[in-house]
Backbone of each chain as ProteinMPNN parsed JSONL, in Angstrom:
{"seq_chain_A": "GQNIDQPTEMTATEGAIVQINCTYQTSGFNGLFWYQQHAGEAPTFLSYNVLDGLEEKGRFSSFLSRSKGYSYLLLKELQMKDSASYLCAVMDSNYQLIWGAGTKLIIKP", "coords_chain_A": {"N_chain_A": [[318.262, 120.048, 302.775], [318.573, 116.465, 303.325], [318.791, 114.879, 306.463], [320.125, 112.972, 309.103], [320.563, 112.706, 312.502], [322.499, 111.44, 315.106], [324.016, 110.493, 318.215], [327.602, 110.172, 318.309], [329.015, 108.428, 319.955], [328.42, 106.409, 322.867], [328.531, 105.543, 326.304], [327.844, 102.988, 328.602], [326.786, 101.13, 331.534], [326.995, 97.691, 332.347], [323.974, 95.953, 332.807], [322.486, 98.223, 333.159], [320.33, 100.909, 331.814], [320.037, 102.326, 328.563], [319.511, 105.057, 326.363], [319.307, 105.764, 323.013], [319.309, 108.43, 320.911], [317.712, 109.745, 317.957], [317.436, 112.129, 315.491], [315.687, 113.512, 312.731], [315.53, 114.951, 309.445], [313.828, 114.845, 306.672], [312.75, 114.439, 303.223], [309.683, 113.736, 303.181], [308.253, 110.756, 304.665], [308.529, 107.376, 305.282], [308.822, 105.556, 307.256], [310.912, 104.474, 309.97], [313.957, 102.985, 310.797], [315.842, 100.91, 312.998], [319.063, 99.617, 313.348], [321.393, 97.1, 314.391], [324.859, 96.795, 314.623], [327.595, 94.796, 314.872], [331.097, 95.01, 315.292], [332.836, 94.499, 312.31], [330.858, 92.958, 311.177], [327.845, 92.386, 309.257], [325.049, 94.651, 309.353], [322.213, 94.123, 311.521], [318.72, 93.863, 311.634], [316.728, 95.686, 313.907], [314.364, 97.171, 314.637], [311.284, 98.643, 313.422], [309.522, 101.569, 312.892], [306.58, 103.228, 312.041], [304.337, 104.517, 312.778], [303.428, 106.884, 315.345], [304.634, 106.436, 318.674], [305.483, 103.819, 321.008], [307.338, 100.914, 320.413], [307.788, 97.745, 321.614], [310.213, 95.224, 322.097], [311.163, 92.722, 323.69], [314.143, 93.24, 325.395], [314.675, 95.518, 324.022], [313.387, 98.62, 322.907], [311.641, 100.864, 320.757], [310.954, 104.201, 319.951], [308.835, 106.61, 318.382], [308.277, 109.895, 317.185], [306.648, 111.537, 314.87], [305.916, 114.171, 314.435], [307.853, 115.588, 315.708], [310.09, 114.74, 314.458], [311.686, 112.68, 315.491], [313.246, 109.954, 317.149], [313.896, 107.279, 319.421], [315.997, 104.665, 320.617], [315.708, 102.297, 323.04], [317.533, 100.488, 325.322], [317.39, 97.937, 327.597], [318.541, 96.413, 330.688], [321.315, 95.996, 330.123], [323.752, 94.091, 328.351], [327.021, 92.723, 327.938], [327.31, 91.874, 325.333], [325.821, 93.688, 323.948], [327.375, 95.695, 323.138], [328.065, 97.578, 320.456], [327.497, 99.13, 317.217], [324.822, 101.304, 316.627], [322.395, 101.886, 314.268], [320.439, 104.365, 312.813], [317.886, 104.775, 310.474], [316.003, 106.388, 307.939], [313.237, 106.071, 305.807], [312.516, 107.786, 302.949], [310.167, 109.835, 301.056], [310.502, 108.88, 298.525], [311.129, 106.348, 298.919], [313.759, 106.01, 299.482], [316.53, 105.065, 301.485], [317.708, 106.883, 304.134], [320.552, 107.216, 305.898], [321.747, 107.372, 309.277], [324.868, 108.166, 310.846], [325.487, 106.364, 312.78], [325.662, 105.125, 316.141], [328.104, 104.425, 318.377], [328.061, 102.123, 320.849], [329.354, 101.573, 323.986], [329.805, 99.153, 326.362], [330.411, 98.851, 329.755], [331.796, 96.804, 332.348]], "CA_chain_A": [[318.796, 118.704, 302.549], [318.111, 115.431, 304.228], [319.766, 114.728, 307.531], [319.879, 112.098, 310.25], [321.549, 112.949, 313.53], [322.541, 110.566, 316.275], [325.332, 110.704, 318.857], [328.657, 109.339, 317.772], [329.429, 107.361, 320.882], [327.837, 106.465, 324.196], [329.064, 104.542, 327.21], [326.891, 102.606, 329.66], [327.234, 100.059, 332.425], [326.275, 96.411, 332.27], [322.8, 95.889, 333.644], [321.772, 99.535, 333.178], [319.471, 101.235, 330.665], [320.591, 103.385, 327.751], [318.629, 105.538, 325.305], [320.017, 106.337, 321.868], [318.377, 109.333, 320.187], [317.89, 109.967, 316.537], [316.561, 113.173, 314.94], [315.786, 113.443, 311.27], [314.851, 115.896, 308.551], [313.808, 114.187, 305.368], [311.659, 114.799, 302.334], [308.722, 112.664, 303.321], [308.582, 109.763, 305.672], [307.865, 106.092, 305.098], [309.263, 104.646, 308.288], [312.239, 104.631, 310.598], [314.548, 101.684, 311.16], [317.055, 100.804, 313.832], [319.874, 98.414, 313.116], [322.554, 96.863, 315.245], [325.976, 96.27, 313.859], [328.801, 94.475, 315.595], [332.326, 95.308, 314.51], [333.22, 93.519, 311.312], [329.747, 92.162, 310.708], [326.764, 93.096, 308.58], [324.039, 95.103, 310.309], [321.047, 93.305, 311.696], [317.506, 94.654, 311.853], [316.194, 95.707, 315.264], [312.977, 97.645, 314.758], [310.714, 99.493, 312.403], [308.391, 102.388, 313.355], [305.964, 104.122, 311.037], [303.334, 105.305, 313.526], [303.904, 107.44, 316.603], [304.482, 105.588, 319.816], [306.538, 102.938, 321.47], [307.314, 99.49, 320.014], [308.663, 97.009, 322.53], [310.621, 93.883, 321.69], [312.088, 92.19, 324.689], [314.96, 94.271, 326.077], [314.787, 96.667, 323.149], [312.169, 99.358, 322.588], [311.896, 101.997, 319.876], [309.905, 105.205, 320.039], [308.804, 107.532, 317.264], [307.401, 111.046, 317.14], [306.771, 112.077, 313.532], [305.793, 115.637, 314.439], [309.107, 116.126, 316.196], [311.211, 114.201, 313.696], [312.525, 112.167, 316.591], [313.105, 108.577, 317.578], [314.948, 106.76, 320.269], [316.123, 103.243, 320.867], [315.942, 102.095, 324.451], [318.047, 99.182, 325.632], [317.358, 97.668, 329.02], [319.327, 95.276, 331.2], [322.417, 95.919, 329.163], [324.703, 93.013, 328.416], [328.273, 93.032, 327.253], [327.149, 91.611, 323.9], [325.13, 94.794, 323.318], [328.37, 96.597, 322.637], [327.939, 97.557, 318.976], [327.023, 100.378, 316.658], [323.335, 101.293, 316.368], [322.166, 102.763, 313.112], [319.072, 104.858, 312.589], [317.69, 105.038, 309.046], [314.649, 106.824, 307.61], [312.85, 105.871, 304.397], [311.849, 109.042, 302.59], [308.987, 109.71, 300.198], [310.886, 108.1, 297.322], [311.575, 105.052, 299.415], [315.232, 105.973, 299.662], [316.945, 104.978, 302.862], [318.668, 107.898, 304.571], [321.167, 106.583, 307.041], [322.548, 108.08, 310.21], [326.245, 107.692, 310.895], [325.604, 105.294, 313.744], [326.13, 105.406, 317.507], [328.904, 103.324, 318.94], [327.73, 101.939, 322.25], [330.391, 100.806, 324.718], [329.299, 98.653, 327.632], [331.488, 98.591, 330.699], [331.34, 95.89, 333.414]], "C_chain_A": [[318.256, 117.707, 303.545], [319.213, 115.119, 305.237], [319.25, 113.822, 308.638], [320.964, 112.358, 311.271], [321.399, 111.973, 314.68], [323.934, 110.738, 316.902], [326.37, 109.718, 318.294], [328.999, 108.156, 318.666], [328.74, 107.539, 322.227], [328.446, 105.326, 325.015], [328.026, 104.256, 328.288], [327.447, 101.414, 330.415], [326.386, 98.835, 332.257], [325.13, 96.378, 333.283], [321.964, 97.173, 333.675], [320.861, 99.682, 331.971], [320.136, 102.348, 329.885], [319.59, 103.779, 326.655], [319.45, 106.226, 324.217], [319.026, 107.132, 321.031], [318.725, 109.457, 318.717], [316.912, 111.08, 316.099], [316.756, 113.179, 313.43], [315.032, 114.589, 310.608], [314.956, 115.286, 307.172], [312.668, 114.669, 304.511], [310.687, 113.643, 302.338], [309.19, 111.617, 304.314], [307.788, 108.49, 305.389], [308.396, 105.058, 306.115], [310.672, 104.878, 308.764], [312.691, 103.268, 311.081], [315.666, 101.883, 312.126], [317.746, 99.499, 313.509], [320.993, 98.336, 314.127], [323.677, 96.316, 314.38], [327.197, 96.033, 314.744], [329.979, 94.656, 314.673], [332.653, 94.159, 313.552], [332.094, 92.669, 310.776], [328.722, 93.01, 310.001], [325.742, 93.56, 309.635], [322.86, 94.151, 310.359], [319.866, 94.19, 312.112], [317.087, 94.551, 313.314], [314.709, 96.057, 315.312], [312.597, 98.497, 313.583], [309.547, 100.24, 313.012], [307.897, 103.239, 312.204], [304.896, 104.987, 311.652], [303.965, 105.775, 314.822], [303.711, 106.411, 317.742], [305.677, 104.7, 320.069], [306.318, 101.502, 321.022], [308.295, 98.752, 320.922], [308.906, 95.607, 322.01], [311.63, 93.394, 322.704], [312.849, 93.295, 325.408], [315.04, 95.551, 325.299], [313.419, 97.292, 322.902], [312.55, 100.509, 321.654], [310.677, 102.912, 319.904], [310.0, 106.135, 318.838], [307.819, 108.66, 317.521], [307.604, 111.706, 315.791], [306.727, 113.591, 313.525], [307.101, 116.29, 314.884], [310.306, 115.657, 315.385], [312.229, 113.549, 314.614], [312.197, 110.715, 316.89], [314.165, 108.275, 318.596], [314.863, 105.246, 320.34], [316.503, 103.047, 322.299], [316.418, 100.634, 324.689], [318.081, 98.986, 327.127], [318.258, 96.498, 329.424], [320.515, 94.97, 330.304], [323.337, 94.734, 329.449], [325.947, 93.393, 327.609], [328.136, 92.849, 325.726], [326.403, 92.73, 323.182], [326.136, 95.849, 322.841], [328.434, 96.492, 321.113], [327.617, 98.955, 318.511], [325.555, 100.226, 316.367], [323.023, 102.356, 315.321], [320.704, 103.113, 313.018], [318.97, 105.185, 311.094], [316.233, 105.404, 308.788], [314.42, 106.589, 306.121], [312.028, 107.108, 303.992], [310.7, 108.792, 301.609], [309.273, 108.926, 298.927], [311.371, 106.693, 297.696], [313.079, 104.876, 299.434], [315.521, 105.872, 301.119], [317.976, 106.025, 303.157], [319.248, 107.386, 305.891], [321.855, 107.572, 307.937], [323.933, 107.474, 310.239], [326.455, 106.569, 311.885], [326.105, 105.798, 315.086], [326.88, 104.2, 318.026], [328.594, 103.246, 320.437], [328.794, 101.046, 322.91], [329.793, 100.442, 326.072], [330.466, 98.297, 328.54], [330.962, 97.692, 331.842], [330.969, 96.679, 334.685]], "O_chain_A": [[317.565, 118.071, 304.497], [320.399, 115.099, 304.906], [318.091, 113.903, 309.047], [322.15, 112.249, 310.963], [320.294, 111.722, 315.161], [324.898, 111.08, 316.217], [326.05, 108.607, 317.871], [329.239, 107.043, 318.198], [328.504, 108.661, 322.674], [328.824, 104.286, 324.475], [327.404, 105.176, 328.82], [328.423, 100.784, 330.009], [325.177, 98.934, 332.046], [325.299, 96.728, 334.451], [320.841, 97.17, 334.179], [320.641, 98.739, 331.211], [320.744, 103.236, 330.483], [318.908, 102.922, 326.094], [320.199, 107.163, 324.492], [318.046, 106.595, 320.514], [319.874, 109.295, 318.305], [315.706, 110.971, 316.318], [317.841, 112.891, 312.923], [314.049, 115.113, 311.133], [316.035, 115.221, 306.581], [311.711, 115.252, 305.022], [310.846, 112.683, 301.585], [310.345, 111.594, 304.74], [306.563, 108.51, 305.271], [308.408, 103.856, 305.853], [311.514, 105.414, 308.042], [311.932, 102.508, 311.682], [316.364, 102.896, 312.091], [317.128, 98.44, 313.41], [321.474, 99.343, 314.646], [323.455, 95.472, 313.512], [327.76, 96.977, 315.298], [329.886, 94.483, 313.458], [332.73, 92.998, 313.955], [332.335, 91.747, 309.997], [328.731, 94.234, 310.134], [325.596, 92.929, 310.681], [322.546, 93.467, 309.385], [320.032, 95.152, 312.862], [317.087, 93.464, 313.893], [313.906, 95.356, 315.929], [313.443, 99.005, 312.848], [308.66, 99.617, 313.595], [308.673, 103.878, 311.493], [304.573, 106.056, 311.134], [304.902, 105.163, 315.336], [302.754, 105.637, 317.751], [306.725, 104.816, 319.434], [305.243, 100.938, 321.225], [309.477, 99.091, 320.989], [308.001, 94.904, 321.56], [312.829, 93.641, 322.567], [312.233, 94.197, 325.975], [315.433, 96.581, 325.847], [312.425, 96.591, 322.713], [313.647, 101.06, 321.752], [309.533, 102.458, 319.885], [311.089, 106.417, 318.336], [306.703, 108.446, 317.996], [308.62, 112.367, 315.575], [307.404, 114.235, 312.723], [307.413, 117.41, 314.481], [311.422, 116.128, 315.603], [313.431, 113.805, 314.545], [311.037, 110.304, 316.886], [315.209, 108.926, 318.638], [313.807, 104.643, 320.149], [317.521, 103.575, 322.747], [315.749, 99.683, 324.285], [318.712, 99.757, 327.85], [318.675, 95.701, 328.584], [320.69, 93.857, 329.807], [323.653, 94.418, 330.596], [325.914, 94.256, 326.732], [328.758, 93.566, 324.942], [326.344, 92.742, 321.952], [325.738, 96.815, 322.189], [328.808, 95.457, 320.561], [327.479, 99.868, 319.325], [325.093, 99.175, 315.923], [323.34, 103.536, 315.472], [319.837, 102.247, 313.132], [319.872, 105.801, 310.525], [315.328, 104.794, 309.358], [315.284, 106.868, 305.289], [311.004, 107.427, 304.597], [310.32, 107.645, 301.375], [308.357, 108.367, 298.324], [311.941, 105.97, 296.88], [313.6, 103.761, 299.405], [314.85, 106.508, 301.932], [319.019, 106.068, 302.505], [318.526, 107.158, 306.862], [322.482, 108.515, 307.454], [324.148, 106.382, 309.711], [327.481, 105.889, 311.847], [326.867, 106.762, 315.163], [326.341, 103.096, 318.1], [328.839, 104.192, 321.186], [329.083, 99.939, 322.457], [329.339, 101.305, 326.824], [331.374, 97.557, 328.164], [329.807, 97.82, 332.247], [330.566, 96.085, 335.685]]}, "seq_chain_B": "GAVVSQHPSWVICKSGTSVKIECRSLDFQATTMFWYRQFPKQSLMLMATSNEGSKATYEQGVEKDKFLINHASLTLSTLTVTSAHPEDSSFYICSARKADTEAFFGQGTRLTVV", "coords_chain_B": {"N_chain_B": [[332.46, 110.749, 308.058], [332.945, 107.783, 305.993], [332.191, 107.613, 302.469], [329.766, 106.025, 300.516], [328.74, 105.397, 297.353], [325.907, 104.703, 295.476], [324.563, 103.537, 292.451], [322.186, 103.146, 289.813], [319.824, 105.399, 291.447], [317.211, 104.776, 291.162], [315.456, 102.564, 288.989], [313.681, 101.501, 286.146], [312.715, 98.671, 284.447], [312.131, 96.432, 281.678], [310.481, 93.282, 281.82], [312.508, 90.415, 281.702], [314.811, 91.609, 280.882], [318.181, 92.699, 281.79], [319.677, 94.229, 284.658], [322.076, 96.406, 285.924], [323.603, 97.33, 288.942], [325.597, 99.664, 290.566], [328.07, 99.97, 293.095], [330.043, 102.089, 294.834], [332.91, 102.842, 296.777], [333.89, 105.882, 297.814], [335.937, 107.302, 299.16], [337.584, 105.51, 300.404], [339.178, 102.283, 300.596], [337.429, 99.427, 300.049], [337.358, 96.441, 301.511], [335.472, 94.534, 301.803], [332.175, 94.062, 300.594], [328.665, 94.354, 300.956], [325.558, 93.147, 299.84], [322.174, 93.979, 299.943], [318.655, 93.3, 300.149], [315.469, 94.766, 300.207], [312.146, 94.615, 301.031], [309.125, 96.541, 300.963], [308.584, 98.092, 304.045], [309.834, 96.156, 305.496], [312.627, 94.451, 306.986], [316.102, 94.864, 306.141], [317.457, 92.418, 303.984], [320.126, 90.348, 303.876], [321.851, 89.6, 300.988], [324.229, 88.802, 299.776], [327.761, 88.518, 300.36], [330.694, 90.049, 299.401], [334.136, 89.787, 298.709], [336.957, 91.584, 297.708], [338.292, 90.568, 294.655], [337.587, 87.906, 294.915], [335.138, 85.238, 294.774], [331.671, 85.913, 295.383], [329.931, 85.354, 298.442], [326.965, 83.831, 298.871], [323.821, 84.21, 300.476], [321.59, 81.787, 301.92], [319.101, 80.625, 299.783], [319.298, 82.656, 297.922], [319.598, 83.174, 294.514], [322.416, 82.449, 292.728], [322.953, 82.592, 290.024], [321.165, 84.331, 289.103], [321.466, 86.727, 290.449], [324.113, 88.354, 289.892], [327.219, 89.055, 291.177], [329.965, 91.185, 291.21], [333.154, 92.0, 292.306], [335.474, 93.606, 291.507], [337.404, 95.506, 292.06], [338.907, 97.402, 294.764], [337.249, 99.466, 295.18], [334.868, 99.233, 293.908], [331.852, 97.468, 293.427], [329.537, 95.422, 291.732], [326.134, 94.627, 291.172], [324.272, 92.55, 289.268], [321.111, 92.048, 288.101], [319.774, 89.497, 286.506], [317.761, 88.648, 283.701], [315.333, 89.883, 284.614], [312.332, 89.812, 286.574], [308.932, 90.73, 287.471], [308.672, 90.034, 290.199], [311.149, 90.529, 291.159], [311.237, 93.119, 291.682], [312.184, 95.526, 293.921], [313.901, 97.025, 296.731], [317.248, 97.653, 296.63], [320.239, 97.586, 298.39], [323.577, 98.541, 299.062], [326.496, 97.973, 301.039], [329.678, 98.996, 302.226], [332.813, 98.043, 303.51], [335.671, 98.857, 305.331], [338.722, 97.262, 306.252], [338.109, 95.392, 309.101], [336.435, 97.333, 310.269], [333.505, 99.375, 310.797], [330.651, 99.086, 308.556], [329.721, 101.063, 305.742], [326.932, 102.552, 304.206], [325.317, 102.512, 301.006], [323.034, 104.607, 299.115], [320.943, 103.198, 298.15], [318.967, 101.43, 295.724], [316.049, 101.569, 293.876], [314.342, 99.199, 292.293], [312.164, 98.578, 289.673], [310.366, 96.274, 287.95], [308.72, 95.882, 284.981]], "CA_chain_B": [[332.379, 109.301, 307.77], [333.254, 107.373, 304.649], [331.095, 107.771, 301.543], [329.512, 104.946, 299.568], [327.825, 105.886, 296.318], [325.22, 103.593, 294.743], [323.943, 104.094, 291.22], [321.334, 104.324, 289.908], [318.954, 105.488, 292.616], [316.022, 104.042, 290.811], [315.472, 102.078, 287.622], [312.52, 100.72, 285.695], [313.139, 97.874, 283.306], [311.154, 95.47, 281.194], [310.642, 91.911, 282.23], [313.371, 89.67, 280.82], [316.054, 92.311, 280.676], [319.118, 92.664, 282.927], [319.942, 95.531, 285.224], [323.313, 96.448, 286.703], [323.671, 98.341, 289.985], [326.979, 99.863, 290.983], [328.333, 100.441, 294.448], [331.419, 102.582, 294.891], [333.397, 103.514, 297.971], [334.514, 107.065, 297.215], [337.138, 107.81, 299.804], [338.317, 104.48, 301.109], [339.205, 101.002, 299.936], [336.494, 98.501, 300.696], [337.754, 95.036, 301.372], [334.245, 93.733, 301.772], [330.931, 94.764, 300.279], [327.481, 93.587, 301.199], [324.378, 93.528, 299.051], [320.948, 93.703, 300.662], [317.389, 93.517, 299.454], [314.471, 95.167, 301.2], [310.794, 94.816, 300.605], [308.519, 97.65, 301.724], [308.275, 97.988, 305.485], [310.485, 95.024, 306.054], [314.02, 94.677, 307.278], [317.064, 94.524, 305.09], [317.805, 91.01, 303.916], [321.447, 90.196, 303.256], [321.825, 88.693, 299.815], [325.556, 88.226, 299.548], [328.949, 89.218, 300.828], [331.757, 89.879, 298.426], [335.467, 90.245, 299.024], [337.671, 91.969, 296.495], [339.095, 89.56, 293.97], [337.117, 86.526, 295.101], [333.709, 85.05, 294.482], [330.782, 86.348, 296.456], [329.284, 84.33, 299.277], [325.543, 84.105, 298.815], [322.978, 83.716, 301.55], [320.707, 80.714, 301.543], [317.892, 81.044, 299.071], [319.584, 83.655, 296.896], [320.097, 82.499, 293.294], [323.682, 82.979, 292.259], [322.959, 82.849, 288.577], [320.218, 85.424, 288.846], [322.051, 87.938, 291.024], [325.55, 88.268, 289.663], [327.981, 90.071, 291.931], [331.367, 91.304, 290.844], [333.893, 92.934, 293.172], [336.746, 93.539, 290.777], [338.416, 96.382, 292.638], [338.667, 97.772, 296.13], [336.319, 100.599, 295.299], [333.662, 99.032, 293.092], [331.207, 96.186, 293.334], [328.327, 95.536, 290.958], [325.107, 93.619, 291.255], [323.485, 92.463, 288.033], [319.914, 91.237, 288.178], [319.629, 88.97, 285.149], [316.415, 88.204, 283.306], [314.496, 90.373, 285.711], [310.866, 89.611, 286.563], [308.273, 91.625, 288.431], [308.916, 89.674, 291.601], [312.464, 91.07, 291.543], [311.082, 94.536, 292.046], [312.558, 95.645, 295.333], [314.878, 98.039, 297.04], [318.532, 97.004, 296.809], [321.206, 98.497, 299.039], [324.931, 97.959, 299.252], [327.307, 98.613, 302.063], [331.085, 98.71, 302.009], [333.518, 98.001, 304.768], [337.118, 98.82, 305.405], [339.143, 96.101, 307.012], [337.875, 95.368, 310.524], [335.725, 98.493, 310.765], [332.074, 99.359, 310.474], [330.275, 99.188, 307.145], [329.033, 102.292, 305.34], [325.865, 102.145, 303.307], [324.891, 103.315, 299.876], [321.705, 105.213, 299.219], [319.948, 102.243, 297.731], [318.389, 101.448, 294.357], [314.716, 101.017, 293.756], [314.144, 98.509, 290.996], [310.803, 98.208, 289.303], [310.319, 95.489, 286.717], [307.341, 95.933, 284.442]], "C_chain_B": [[332.666, 109.026, 306.317], [332.013, 107.412, 303.773], [330.993, 106.57, 300.611], [328.453, 105.458, 298.612], [327.221, 104.716, 295.567], [324.464, 104.22, 293.611], [323.385, 102.987, 290.367], [320.482, 104.327, 291.182], [317.661, 104.759, 292.376], [316.092, 103.648, 289.326], [314.199, 101.28, 287.366], [312.971, 99.955, 284.467], [312.027, 96.915, 282.901], [311.482, 94.071, 281.65], [311.529, 91.165, 281.223], [314.707, 90.333, 280.549], [316.93, 92.218, 281.926], [319.407, 94.078, 283.384], [321.176, 95.438, 286.081], [323.266, 97.612, 287.697], [325.099, 98.434, 290.466], [327.063, 100.399, 292.396], [329.796, 100.842, 294.543], [331.761, 103.181, 296.255], [334.267, 104.672, 297.473], [335.822, 107.488, 297.877], [337.856, 106.795, 300.691], [338.292, 103.212, 300.266], [338.385, 99.975, 300.715], [336.926, 97.054, 300.457], [336.545, 94.11, 301.239], [333.05, 94.594, 301.418], [329.771, 93.826, 300.458], [326.347, 94.09, 300.296], [323.142, 93.068, 299.825], [319.765, 93.929, 299.738], [316.356, 93.861, 300.543], [313.142, 95.346, 300.534], [310.151, 95.879, 301.456], [308.159, 97.256, 303.138], [308.811, 96.712, 306.09], [311.969, 95.317, 306.268], [314.881, 94.384, 306.037], [317.349, 93.01, 305.128], [319.156, 90.918, 303.21], [321.363, 89.191, 302.132], [323.162, 87.996, 299.664], [326.614, 89.128, 300.107], [330.042, 88.996, 299.788], [333.07, 90.509, 298.917], [336.224, 90.505, 297.739], [338.502, 90.846, 295.929], [338.652, 88.11, 294.165], [335.607, 86.455, 294.833], [332.866, 85.444, 295.673], [330.227, 85.12, 297.191], [327.801, 84.689, 299.378], [324.829, 83.499, 300.021], [322.036, 82.609, 301.032], [319.46, 81.244, 300.88], [318.113, 82.097, 298.009], [320.214, 82.957, 295.684], [321.348, 83.177, 292.734], [323.664, 83.364, 290.811], [322.031, 84.007, 288.223], [320.802, 86.76, 289.329], [323.563, 87.817, 290.977], [326.275, 89.405, 290.395], [329.436, 89.994, 291.532], [332.016, 92.351, 291.737], [335.314, 92.973, 292.654], [337.808, 94.446, 291.337], [338.027, 96.732, 294.049], [337.692, 98.918, 296.303], [335.023, 100.377, 294.522], [333.167, 97.583, 293.19], [329.939, 96.402, 292.532], [327.42, 94.347, 291.21], [324.295, 93.645, 289.976], [322.308, 91.528, 288.263], [319.628, 90.772, 286.736], [318.226, 88.473, 284.924], [315.41, 88.602, 284.383], [312.99, 90.084, 285.485], [310.235, 90.509, 287.587], [308.523, 91.299, 289.882], [310.327, 90.092, 292.105], [312.412, 92.515, 291.935], [311.269, 94.661, 293.55], [313.499, 96.829, 295.509], [316.2, 97.292, 297.341], [319.535, 98.003, 297.376], [322.529, 97.796, 299.242], [325.567, 98.637, 300.473], [328.764, 98.142, 301.847], [331.83, 98.861, 303.325], [335.012, 98.043, 304.561], [337.491, 97.645, 306.285], [338.871, 96.322, 308.504], [337.203, 96.637, 311.093], [334.243, 98.376, 310.395], [331.86, 99.517, 308.992], [329.527, 100.528, 306.923], [328.064, 101.937, 304.221], [325.671, 103.087, 302.14], [323.491, 103.811, 300.049], [320.594, 104.276, 298.855], [319.467, 102.465, 296.328], [317.016, 100.805, 294.356], [314.52, 100.466, 292.354], [312.696, 98.151, 290.805], [310.842, 97.495, 287.959], [308.897, 95.455, 286.222], [307.15, 94.945, 283.271]], "O_chain_B": [[332.635, 109.939, 305.492], [330.898, 107.261, 304.273], [331.975, 106.148, 300.0], [327.386, 105.902, 299.036], [327.938, 103.842, 295.08], [323.82, 105.259, 293.751], [324.047, 101.963, 290.199], [320.445, 103.332, 291.906], [317.082, 104.187, 293.299], [316.721, 104.335, 288.522], [313.715, 100.52, 288.205], [313.546, 100.535, 283.547], [311.113, 96.629, 283.673], [312.649, 93.729, 281.842], [311.316, 91.277, 280.015], [315.632, 89.695, 280.044], [316.499, 91.733, 282.971], [319.385, 95.015, 282.586], [321.321, 94.509, 286.875], [322.93, 98.739, 287.331], [325.742, 97.421, 290.742], [326.223, 101.187, 292.829], [330.685, 100.012, 294.349], [330.974, 103.944, 296.816], [335.267, 104.452, 296.788], [336.722, 107.986, 297.2], [338.618, 107.151, 301.59], [337.49, 103.082, 299.341], [338.638, 99.71, 301.89], [336.858, 96.536, 299.343], [336.62, 93.042, 300.631], [332.927, 95.725, 301.89], [329.869, 92.638, 300.15], [326.21, 95.285, 300.035], [323.069, 91.933, 300.297], [319.842, 94.621, 298.723], [316.382, 93.311, 301.645], [313.005, 96.124, 299.59], [310.593, 96.106, 302.582], [307.522, 96.233, 303.386], [308.29, 96.237, 307.098], [312.49, 96.32, 305.779], [314.451, 93.765, 305.064], [317.464, 92.419, 306.202], [319.299, 91.366, 302.072], [320.867, 88.078, 302.304], [323.237, 86.785, 299.455], [326.411, 90.326, 300.304], [330.275, 87.868, 299.354], [333.088, 91.612, 299.463], [336.136, 89.726, 296.79], [339.316, 90.244, 296.628], [339.278, 87.192, 293.635], [334.923, 87.468, 294.689], [333.29, 85.325, 296.822], [330.085, 84.031, 296.635], [327.443, 85.738, 299.914], [325.188, 82.428, 300.511], [321.743, 82.536, 299.838], [318.84, 82.195, 301.357], [317.189, 82.405, 297.256], [321.215, 82.25, 295.804], [321.315, 84.337, 292.323], [324.286, 84.348, 290.41], [322.133, 84.582, 287.14], [320.637, 87.791, 288.677], [324.2, 87.267, 291.875], [325.946, 90.578, 290.22], [330.055, 88.93, 291.511], [331.492, 93.453, 291.902], [336.236, 92.446, 293.275], [338.997, 94.204, 291.127], [336.929, 96.395, 294.492], [337.35, 99.298, 297.423], [334.168, 101.262, 294.49], [333.93, 96.626, 293.057], [329.32, 97.461, 292.636], [327.873, 93.224, 291.43], [323.693, 94.665, 289.641], [322.491, 90.354, 288.583], [319.284, 91.576, 285.87], [317.58, 87.947, 285.83], [314.735, 87.759, 284.974], [312.484, 90.116, 284.363], [310.917, 91.006, 288.483], [308.58, 92.202, 290.717], [310.634, 90.014, 293.294], [313.378, 93.08, 292.447], [310.601, 93.992, 294.338], [313.837, 97.53, 294.556], [316.244, 96.414, 298.203], [319.654, 99.127, 296.888], [322.584, 96.606, 299.553], [325.189, 99.743, 300.858], [329.017, 97.043, 301.354], [331.5, 99.717, 304.145], [335.551, 97.339, 303.708], [336.641, 97.099, 306.989], [339.333, 97.298, 309.095], [337.389, 96.965, 312.265], [333.808, 97.41, 309.769], [332.724, 100.0, 308.26], [328.818, 101.027, 307.797], [328.372, 101.095, 303.378], [325.839, 104.3, 302.264], [322.823, 103.475, 301.027], [319.435, 104.509, 299.198], [319.552, 103.574, 295.801], [316.84, 99.661, 294.773], [314.536, 101.202, 291.367], [312.076, 97.508, 291.652], [311.296, 98.051, 286.959], [307.98, 95.055, 286.94], [306.059, 94.861, 282.707]]}, "name": "protein", "num_of_chains": 2, "seq": "GQNIDQPTEMTATEGAIVQINCTYQTSGFNGLFWYQQHAGEAPTFLSYNVLDGLEEKGRFSSFLSRSKGYSYLLLKELQMKDSASYLCAVMDSNYQLIWGAGTKLIIKPGAVVSQHPSWVICKSGTSVKIECRSLDFQATTMFWYRQFPKQSLMLMATSNEGSKATYEQGVEKDKFLINHASLTLSTLTVTSAHPEDSSFYICSARKADTEAFFGQGTRLTVV"}
């Protein structure tokens, strides 16, 4: 079956760095997405990786290793507004989006 | 986690016809449902937000008369693409949300208009 795994919840301190991991097993691969979702709001797009390596966007970076079925989202210089759920999603060979359950990130002062 | 079922997973239709996509929350009551559209290798684009029993709120640039959204019950929302054209070919995904909690996503529907 198809499966996306990511931690349920993580806690970090304001100003620190946190890495949210995502492992996947899917039938084919057409890219991996990370989304941020604040409570009660629609998710917003953060990043898209289709080739191995690190993609950097300001304070956020996303890494992909296709051979390992692994990705992580790295958040630097954490701010209180980064408290949210972070969703990992993989597009399989049929262009279906397989979603992880999301990681709730709690930022403490 | 809660389950959201979207049907069909994929559909091919002729230009000029209409297509209906269903989004069901299977084990919870969804007060709000979101409909997204996604082109290949691009982010999800929010099309509209619908609350049960009221009219959907459409994002700027989304044609209300072309993308009809109905949220008649707390477990079902439908998106009807009317008079579909090849440029409507895309991936459509719904998500459903319980009151004041995170949203859960459907599997998505790939629409191809020929």
